[in-house]
C-alpha positions as protocol buffer text, in pm:
chain_id: "A"
residue {
  index: 1
  type: MET
  ca { x: -626 y: -2111 z: 2546 }
}
residue {
  index: 2
  type: THR
  ca { x: -501 y: -1879 z: 2272 }
}
residue {
  index: 3
  type: ASN
  ca { x: -707 y: -1736 z: 1989 }
}
residue {
  index: 4
  type: HIS
  ca { x: -526 y: -1686 z: 1657 }
}
residue {
  index: 5
  type: LEU
  ca { x: -617 y: -1314 z: 1658 }
}
residue {
  index: 6
  type: TYR
  ca { x: -513 y: -1229 z: 2011 }
}
residue {
  index: 7
  type: ASP
  ca { x: -408 y: -1389 z: 2335 }
}
residue {
  index: 8
  type: ALA
  ca { x: -735 y: -1463 z: 2518 }
}
residue {
  index: 9
  type: ASP
  ca { x: -553 y: -1505 z: 2850 }
}
residue {
  index: 10
  type: ASP
  ca { x: -423 y: -1148 z: 2834 }
}
residue {
  index: 11
  type: VAL
  ca { x: -767 y: -1010 z: 2747 }
}
residue {
  index: 12
  type: GLU
  ca { x: -926 y: -1207 z: 3033 }
}
residue {
  index: 13
  type: ARG
  ca { x: -661 y: -1075 z: 3272 }
}
residue {
  index: 14
  type: LEU
  ca { x: -728 y: -719 z: 3156 }
}
residue {
  index: 15
  type: ALA
  ca { x: -1105 y: -767 z: 3193 }
}
residue {
  index: 16
  type: VAL
  ca { x: -1057 y: -876 z: 3554 }
}
residue {
  index: 17
  type: LYS
  ca { x: -832 y: -574 z: 3620 }
}
residue {
  index: 18
  type: TYR
  ca { x: -1097 y: -352 z: 3461 }
}
residue {
  index: 19
  type: GLY
  ca { x: -1367 y: -491 z: 3693 }
}
residue {
  index: 20
  type: ARG
  ca { x: -1150 y: -441 z: 4002 }
}
residue {
  index: 21
  type: SER
  ca { x: -1042 y: -86 z: 3915 }
}
residue {
  index: 22
  type: ASN
  ca { x: -1171 y: 191 z: 4137 }
}
residue {
  index: 23
  type: THR
  ca { x: -1092 y: 498 z: 3926 }
}
residue {
  index: 24
  type: SER
  ca { x: -1227 y: 599 z: 3590 }
}
residue {
  index: 25
  type: GLU
  ca { x: -878 y: 695 z: 3468 }
}
residue {
  index: 26
  type: ARG
  ca { x: -751 y: 346 z: 3541 }
}
residue {
  index: 27
  type: LYS
  ca { x: -1056 y: 189 z: 3373 }
}
residue {
  index: 28
  type: ASP
  ca { x: -994 y: 406 z: 3065 }
}
residue {
  index: 29
  type: ARG
  ca { x: -629 y: 292 z: 3044 }
}
residue {
  index: 30
  type: ILE
  ca { x: -728 y: -73 z: 3080 }
}
residue {
  index: 31
  type: GLU
  ca { x: -1002 y: -30 z: 2819 }
}
residue {
  index: 32
  type: GLU
  ca { x: -740 y: 105 z: 2577 }
}
residue {
  index: 33
  type: GLN
  ca { x: -522 y: -198 z: 2649 }
}
residue {
  index: 34
  type: ILE
  ca { x: -814 y: -432 z: 2578 }
}
residue {
  index: 35
  type: ILE
  ca { x: -878 y: -254 z: 2248 }
}
residue {
  index: 36
  type: GLU
  ca { x: -508 y: -282 z: 2164 }
}
residue {
  index: 37
  type: GLU
  ca { x: -506 y: -655 z: 2241 }
}
residue {
  index: 38
  type: THR
  ca { x: -818 y: -729 z: 2034 }
}
residue {
  index: 39
  type: ILE
  ca { x: -887 y: -473 z: 1760 }
}
residue {
  index: 40
  type: GLY
  ca { x: -520 y: -379 z: 1749 }
}
residue {
  index: 41
  type: ALA
  ca { x: -428 y: -740 z: 1679 }
}
residue {
  index: 42
  type: ILE
  ca { x: -678 y: -760 z: 1394 }
}
residue {
  index: 43
  type: TYR
  ca { x: -589 y: -421 z: 1243 }
}
residue {
  index: 44
  type: PRO
  ca { x: -231 y: -364 z: 1353 }
}
residue {
  index: 45
  type: ASP
  ca { x: -168 y: -71 z: 1122 }
}
residue {
  index: 46
  type: LYS
  ca { x: -437 y: 146 z: 1290 }
}
residue {
  index: 47
  type: ILE
  ca { x: -511 y: 312 z: 957 }
}
residue {
  index: 48
  type: PRO
  ca { x: -165 y: 460 z: 911 }
}
residue {
  index: 49
  type: ASP
  ca { x: -110 y: 809 z: 781 }
}
residue {
  index: 50
  type: ASN
  ca { x: -124 y: 838 z: 407 }
}
residue {
  index: 51
  type: PRO
  ca { x: 226 y: 736 z: 300 }
}
residue {
  index: 52
  type: ARG
  ca { x: 402 y: 922 z: 27 }
}
residue {
  index: 53
  type: PHE
  ca { x: 460 y: 695 z: -268 }
}
residue {
  index: 54
  type: PHE
  ca { x: 785 y: 657 z: -454 }
}
residue {
  index: 55
  type: SER
  ca { x: 832 y: 861 z: -767 }
}
residue {
  index: 56
  type: GLY
  ca { x: 1080 y: 867 z: -1052 }
}
residue {
  index: 57
  type: VAL
  ca { x: 1344 y: 593 z: -1066 }
}
residue {
  index: 58
  type: PRO
  ca { x: 1245 y: 414 z: -740 }
}
residue {
  index: 59
  type: LEU
  ca { x: 885 y: 393 z: -862 }
}
residue {
  index: 60
  type: LEU
  ca { x: 991 y: 257 z: -1200 }
}
residue {
  index: 61
  type: VAL
  ca { x: 1217 y: 0 z: -1030 }
}
residue {
  index: 62
  type: ALA
  ca { x: 926 y: -114 z: -811 }
}
residue {
  index: 63
  type: LEU
  ca { x: 689 y: -130 z: -1109 }
}
residue {
  index: 64
  type: ILE
  ca { x: 935 y: -329 z: -1321 }
}
residue {
  index: 65
  type: LYS
  ca { x: 989 y: -574 z: -1034 }
}
residue {
  index: 66
  type: LEU
  ca { x: 613 y: -611 z: -982 }
}
residue {
  index: 67
  type: HIS
  ca { x: 554 y: -653 z: -1356 }
}
residue {
  index: 68
  type: ARG
  ca { x: 812 y: -930 z: -1373 }
}
residue {
  index: 69
  type: GLU
  ca { x: 662 y: -1114 z: -1077 }
}
residue {
  index: 70
  type: THR
  ca { x: 295 y: -1115 z: -1176 }
}
residue {
  index: 71
  type: ASP
  ca { x: 98 y: -1314 z: -1428 }
}
residue {
  index: 72
  type: ASP
  ca { x: -239 y: -1152 z: -1353 }
}
residue {
  index: 73
  type: SER
  ca { x: -337 y: -982 z: -1680 }
}
residue {
  index: 74
  type: LYS
  ca { x: -560 y: -723 z: -1508 }
}
residue {
  index: 75
  type: LEU
  ca { x: -281 y: -626 z: -1270 }
}
residue {
  index: 76
  type: LEU
  ca { x: -34 y: -612 z: -1558 }
}
residue {
  index: 77
  type: GLU
  ca { x: -259 y: -360 z: -1736 }
}
residue {
  index: 78
  type: HIS
  ca { x: -257 y: -134 z: -1431 }
}
residue {
  index: 79
  type: ILE
  ca { x: 119 y: -164 z: -1387 }
}
residue {
  index: 80
  type: GLU
  ca { x: 176 y: -78 z: -1753 }
}
residue {
  index: 81
  type: ARG
  ca { x: -61 y: 218 z: -1726 }
}
residue {
  index: 82
  type: GLU
  ca { x: 137 y: 349 z: -1430 }
}
residue {
  index: 83
  type: ILE
  ca { x: 468 y: 296 z: -1613 }
}
residue {
  index: 84
  type: GLU
  ca { x: 331 y: 501 z: -1904 }
}
residue {
  index: 85
  type: VAL
  ca { x: 231 y: 783 z: -1669 }
}
residue {
  index: 86
  type: VAL
  ca { x: 569 y: 790 z: -1496 }
}
residue {
  index: 87
  type: ARG
  ca { x: 768 y: 774 z: -1820 }
}
residue {
  index: 88
  type: GLY
  ca { x: 533 y: 987 z: -2027 }
}
residue {
  index: 89
  type: THR
  ca { x: 599 y: 1328 z: -1881 }
}
residue {
  index: 90
  type: GLY
  ca { x: 903 y: 1530 z: -1795 }
}
residue {
  index: 91
  type: ARG
  ca { x: 733 y: 1641 z: -1474 }
}
residue {
  index: 92
  type: THR
  ca { x: 619 y: 1445 z: -1172 }
}
residue {
  index: 93
  type: PRO
  ca { x: 258 y: 1333 z: -1223 }
}
residue {
  index: 94
  type: ILE
  ca { x: 20 y: 1439 z: -946 }
}
residue {
  index: 95
  type: VAL
  ca { x: -114 y: 1185 z: -696 }
}
residue {
  index: 96
  type: ALA
  ca { x: -423 y: 1268 z: -489 }
}
residue {
  index: 97
  type: ASP
  ca { x: -365 y: 1339 z: -121 }
}
residue {
  index: 98
  type: PHE
  ca { x: -601 y: 1274 z: 171 }
}
residue {
  index: 99
  type: ASP
  ca { x: -609 y: 1368 z: 537 }
}
residue {
  index: 100
  type: LEU
  ca { x: -758 y: 1029 z: 622 }
}
residue {
  index: 101
  type: LYS
  ca { x: -676 y: 717 z: 423 }
}
residue {
  index: 102
  type: PRO
  ca { x: -982 y: 621 z: 215 }
}
residue {
  index: 103
  type: PHE
  ca { x: -1081 y: 253 z: 219 }
}
residue {
  index: 104
  type: PRO
  ca { x: -801 y: 171 z: 466 }
}
residue {
  index: 105
  type: TYR
  ca { x: -855 y: -206 z: 466 }
}
residue {
  index: 106
  type: ALA
  ca { x: -958 y: -257 z: 103 }
}
residue {
  index: 107
  type: SER
  ca { x: -801 y: -539 z: -92 }
}
residue {
  index: 108
  type: HIS
  ca { x: -576 y: -464 z: -388 }
}
residue {
  index: 109
  type: SER
  ca { x: -849 y: -577 z: -629 }
}
residue {
  index: 110
  type: ASP
  ca { x: -1099 y: -337 z: -469 }
}
residue {
  index: 111
  type: LEU
  ca { x: -845 y: -55 z: -490 }
}
residue {
  index: 112
  type: LEU
  ca { x: -785 y: -131 z: -858 }
}
residue {
  index: 113
  type: ALA
  ca { x: -1161 y: -121 z: -920 }
}
residue {
  index: 114
  type: VAL
  ca { x: -1175 y: 225 z: -761 }
}
residue {
  index: 115
  type: ALA
  ca { x: -874 y: 331 z: -972 }
}
residue {
  index: 116
  type: GLU
  ca { x: -1061 y: 218 z: -1285 }
}
residue {
  index: 117
  type: SER
  ca { x: -1367 y: 418 z: -1184 }
}
residue {
  index: 118
  type: TYR
  ca { x: -1155 y: 736 z: -1190 }
}
residue {
  index: 119
  type: GLU
  ca { x: -980 y: 648 z: -1515 }
}
residue {
  index: 120
  type: ASN
  ca { x: -1020 y: 929 z: -1774 }
}
residue {
  index: 121
  type: ARG
  ca { x: -1199 y: 1146 z: -1514 }
}
residue {
  index: 122
  type: ASP
  ca { x: -939 y: 1227 z: -1248 }
}
residue {
  index: 123
  type: GLU
  ca { x: -589 y: 1097 z: -1314 }
}
residue {
  index: 124
  type: SER
  ca { x: -458 y: 1197 z: -969 }
}
residue {
  index: 125
  type: MET
  ca { x: -729 y: 988 z: -799 }
}
residue {
  index: 126
  type: SER
  ca { x: -676 y: 698 z: -1036 }
}
residue {
  index: 127
  type: ARG
  ca { x: -302 y: 704 z: -967 }
}
residue {
  index: 128
  type: TYR
  ca { x: -355 y: 720 z: -592 }
}
residue {
  index: 129
  type: PHE
  ca { x: -568 y: 405 z: -585 }
}
residue {
  index: 130
  type: ARG
  ca { x: -342 y: 225 z: -832 }
}
residue {
  index: 131
  type: LEU
  ca { x: -38 y: 298 z: -617 }
}
residue {
  index: 132
  type: ARG
  ca { x: -227 y: 193 z: -304 }
}
residue {
  index: 133
  type: ALA
  ca { x: -313 y: -138 z: -472 }
}
residue {
  index: 134
  type: PHE
  ca { x: 52 y: -193 z: -566 }
}
residue {
  index: 135
  type: GLN
  ca { x: 151 y: -109 z: -210 }
}
residue {
  index: 136
  type: ALA
  ca { x: -105 y: -358 z: -74 }
}
residue {
  index: 137
  type: ILE
  ca { x: 60 y: -642 z: -264 }
}
residue {
  index: 138
  type: GLY
  ca { x: 406 y: -544 z: -145 }
}
residue {
  index: 139
  type: ALA
  ca { x: 545 y: -362 z: -448 }
}
residue {
  index: 140
  type: PHE
  ca { x: 715 y: -96 z: -237 }
}
residue {
  index: 141
  type: ASP
  ca { x: 848 y: -317 z: 40 }
}
residue {
  index: 142
  type: VAL
  ca { x: 1203 y: -343 z: -96 }
}
residue {
  index: 143
  type: VAL
  ca { x: 1316 y: -96 z: -357 }
}
residue {
  index: 144
  type: GLU
  ca { x: 1669 y: 18 z: -418 }
}
residue {
  index: 145
  type: LEU
  ca { x: 1679 y: 394 z: -387 }
}
residue {
  index: 146
  type: PRO
  ca { x: 1873 y: 599 z: -644 }
}
residue {
  index: 147
  type: GLU
  ca { x: 2137 y: 709 z: -392 }
}
residue {
  index: 148
  type: VAL
  ca { x: 2220 y: 341 z: -334 }
}
residue {
  index: 149
  type: ARG
  ca { x: 2226 y: 228 z: -696 }
}
residue {
  index: 150
  type: GLY
  ca { x: 2294 y: 539 z: -902 }
}
residue {
  index: 151
  type: ASP
  ca { x: 2066 y: 786 z: -1074 }
}
residue {
  index: 152
  type: GLY
  ca { x: 1903 y: 575 z: -1341 }
}
residue {
  index: 153
  type: LEU
  ca { x: 1772 y: 236 z: -1436 }
}
residue {
  index: 154
  type: THR
  ca { x: 2008 y: -53 z: -1497 }
}
residue {
  index: 155
  type: ASP
  ca { x: 2063 y: -180 z: -1850 }
}
residue {
  index: 156
  type: ASP
  ca { x: 1853 y: -486 z: -1764 }
}
residue {
  index: 157
  type: GLU
  ca { x: 1564 y: -266 z: -1645 }
}
residue {
  index: 158
  type: LEU
  ca { x: 1586 y: -49 z: -1957 }
}
residue {
  index: 159
  type: ARG
  ca { x: 1574 y: -361 z: -2176 }
}
residue {
  index: 160
  type: TYR
  ca { x: 1272 y: -486 z: -1982 }
}
residue {
  index: 161
  type: LEU
  ca { x: 1089 y: -156 z: -2033 }
}
residue {
  index: 162
  type: GLN
  ca { x: 1172 y: -177 z: -2403 }
}
residue {
  index: 163
  type: SER
  ca { x: 1027 y: -529 z: -2416 }
}
residue {
  index: 164
  type: ILE
  ca { x: 703 y: -397 z: -2263 }
}
residue {
  index: 165
  type: ASP
  ca { x: 697 y: -121 z: -2525 }
}
residue {
  index: 166
  type: ASP
  ca { x: 760 y: -374 z: -2801 }
}
residue {
  index: 167
  type: LEU
  ca { x: 463 y: -586 z: -2688 }
}
residue {
  index: 168
  type: HIS
  ca { x: 229 y: -288 z: -2731 }
}
residue {
  index: 169
  type: VAL
  ca { x: 364 y: -193 z: -3074 }
}
residue {
  index: 170
  type: ARG
  ca { x: 278 y: -531 z: -3224 }
}
């Protein structure tokens, strides 16, 4: 019998091994294996280290791609806000940094709600949660890096950014 979250046969086998073990070291190792088979299967990322987000051209490429692929008006607002931040300054905007990843299993909508709560109070926190939300929906999974595609945006991407700008001018 197999559970959709983990292989019950493996966990049962480990539980039997745990019960038959004579040393505490061996029991500890088996306990870790049981945790890996159960909790590890449910939360496979084990709250990964805080990843560094893209910046500059790769970030704009990811944002343009995400903007093109979504029809969620709330998400579009956040994407456009991030595009404005990235394009609006000559320097790299600051993103908050954490030792431990806050809200490690939050949904993208929860992360966007947290980003909104920091809006106009702490831009680095707002950006962090916005970028985390984009990451949660796969925005950074496949992005062409500048060394692969050149230093800037393609003509098509520049036209798309202009079309976003034109929508806000009207």
